[in-house]
C-alpha positions in Angstrom: 2.5 21.5 7.0 0.6 18.6 5.7 2.2 15.5 5.7 2.6 13.5 2.3 1.2 10.3 1.1 2.2 8.8 -2.4 0.0 6.1 -3.6 1.1 4.2 -6.9 -1.8 2.8 -8.9 -1.5 1.3 -12.3 -4.3 0.3 -14.9 -6.7 -2.2 -13.2 -5.7 -1.3 -9.8 -7.7 -2.8 -7.4 -9.7 0.3 -6.1 -11.4 -1.1 -3.2 -8.0 -1.6 -1.7 -7.3 1.7 -0.9 -11.0 3.0 -0.8 -11.0 3.2 3.0 -7.6 4.5 3.7 -7.5 7.2 1.2 -11.0 8.5 2.2 -10.0 8.5 5.5 -6.5 10.2 5.4 -8.2 12.8 2.6 -10.5 14.2 5.3 -8.3 14.1 8.5 -8.6 17.9 9.3 -6.3 18.6 6.5 -3.5 16.8 8.3 -2.4 14.8 5.1 -1.7 15.1 1.5 -2.3 12.4 -1.1 -0.4 12.3 -4.5 -1.4 9.8 -7.0 1.6 8.7 -9.1 1.9 6.0 -11.8 4.4 5.0 -14.5 3.1 7.8 -16.8 0.7 10.7 -16.4 -1.8 8.9 -18.8 -5.3 8.4 -17.3 -5.6 5.1 -15.3 -8.6 2.8 -15.1 -9.4 0.6 -12.3 -10.7 -2.8 -12.1 -13.9 -0.9 -11.4 -14.0 1.3 -14.0 -12.8 4.4 -12.2 -10.3 6.7 -13.8 -8.0 8.6 -12.3 -5.2 11.1 -13.8 -2.1 10.6 -11.5 -0.6 13.9 -10.0 2.9 12.8 -11.1 4.7 10.1 -13.2 7.4 8.1 -11.1 10.3 10.1 -12.8 8.7 13.5 -12.0 8.0 12.5 -8.4 11.7 11.7 -7.8 12.4 14.7 -9.2 10.9 16.6 -6.2 10.6 14.1 -3.7 11.4 15.1 -0.1 11.5 14.0 3.2 8.1 15.4 3.7 7.1 12.0 2.2 5.6 10.2 5.0 4.4 6.9 3.4 4.3 5.0 -0.3 1.3 3.0 -0.5 1.4 0.4 -3.6 -2.3 -0.9 -4.7 -2.8 -4.3 -5.7 -4.4 -5.3 -9.2 -3.7 -7.4 -12.3 -0.5 -5.1 -13.7 1.9 -6.8 -11.0 1.7 -10.3 -12.4 0.9 -9.3 -16.0 4.3 -7.3 -16.0 5.9 -10.5 -14.3 6.7 -8.0 -11.1 9.2 -6.4 -13.4 8.3 -2.9 -13.2 11.8 -1.1 -13.1 10.4 2.6 -12.3 8.4 1.1 -9.1 11.4 -0.6 -8.0 13.4 2.8 -8.3 10.5 4.5 -6.3 10.6 1.7 -3.6 14.7 2.0 -3.7 14.3 5.6 -2.9 11.9 5.2 0.2 14.0 2.5 1.5 17.2 4.9 1.3 15.3 7.7 2.9 13.8 5.5 5.6 10.2 6.0 4.2 7.6 3.4 5.2 6.3 1.6 2.6 2.5 0.0 2.7 1.5 -3.0 0.2 -1.4 -4.8 -0.4 -2.3 -8.1 -2.5 -0.1 -8.8 -5.6 2.0 -5.3 -4.5 3.3 -7.5 -1.8 4.5 -10.3 -4.2 6.4 -7.5 -6.3 8.1 -6.9 -2.9 8.8 -10.6 -2.4 10.0 -10.9 -6.2 12.6 -8.1 -5.5 14.1 -9.5 -2.5 12.6 -6.8 0.0 11.1 -9.0 2.6 13.5 -11.8 2.6 14.7 -10.6 6.5 11.5 -8.5 7.6 8.4 -10.3 9.0 5.4 -9.8 6.5 2.3 -11.4 4.7 1.0 -11.7 1.5 -1.8 -13.5 -0.6 -0.1 -16.8 0.8 3.2 -18.2 1.2 2.7 -20.9 -1.5 1.8 -18.2 -3.9 4.8 -16.1 -3.1 7.1 -18.9 -3.4 5.8 -19.9 -6.9 6.3 -16.3 -8.6 9.5 -15.3 -6.7 12.7 -17.6 -7.6 15.0 -15.0 -5.4 12.4 -15.2 -2.6 14.2 -16.8 0.6 11.9 -15.0 3.2 9.7 -18.0 4.3 10.8 -17.9 7.8 9.5 -14.3 8.3 6.2 -15.3 6.5 3.3 -14.6 9.0 -0.5 -15.9 8.3 -2.1 -12.9 9.5 -4.3 -10.5 7.4 -1.7 -7.5 7.9 1.9 -7.5 9.2 3.6 -4.1 10.6 7.4 -3.5 11.1 9.4 -0.4 10.8 9.8 -0.3 7.2 7.0 -2.3 5.6 3.2 -2.6 6.1 2.1 -5.9 4.2 -1.6 -7.1 3.9 -3.3 -9.8 1.5 -6.0 -9.3 -0.7 -8.9 -9.8 1.4 -7.6 -7.3 4.2 -8.6 -3.6 2.9 -9.8 -2.8 6.6 -6.8 -4.4 8.4 -4.6 -2.6 6.2 -6.0 0.8 6.2 -6.4 0.5 10.3 -2.6 -0.7 10.6 -1.8 2.7 8.1 -3.8 4.9 10.3 -2.2 3.7 13.5 1.3 3.8 12.2 0.9 7.7 10.9 -0.8 8.4 14.4 -4.1 9.7 12.8 -6.2 11.9 15.1 -9.1 9.9 14.3 -12.5 12.0 15.6 -15.1 11.2 17.3 -14.1 7.6 17.2 -10.9 5.8 17.8 -9.4 3.9 14.9 -10.4 0.6 16.7 -13.8 1.8 17.1 -13.6 2.8 13.1 -12.7 -0.8 12.0 -15.4 -2.6 14.3 -18.0 -0.6 12.9 -16.9 -1.1 9.2 -16.0 -4.7 9.9 -19.0 -5.9 11.8 -21.5 -3.4 10.7 -24.2 -1.3 13.2 -26.2 -4.4 13.9 -23.2 -6.5 15.1 -23.6 -7.7 18.8 -20.0 -8.4 19.0 
């Protein structure tokens, strides 16, 4: 039985932030099933002009969601700030995941959304910067848990800043224990980070 991964996208989503992880999970020996979710089933266009028809709206997905969901990914993009981080249906989806102990991975301004709604107040996390989170999130009190790293992982959340597409992908694959052949996950990361001619 395939392990299910749900990826939330919205108009002007940052397509590069999920490009590596979605491709690798999609080709992992039929181990994973990716479902794209949005607020509605209307076509969603990325910042790069790629148009995707979501598999489910959030309300539809919550009707059929089960413990087969292994992770929710929240992609960054412009919509979070445009909506002032007030996206009730996304919050409902996140709440469902927390209630059902489904891990949540968020990158770039999706991490700001989590901070805005106080999910990160008591867990180690990162984001685009501490100053930025504080400036955007009036209920955020998680400063002591903010770590200046590209990507931070704990039992419930994987958080990453907007420059860490590869680190985000690597930590998700490690968390999911992806059976990565013929390379190890770290070898995959080093190849894509440093290039074929790197000497380090």
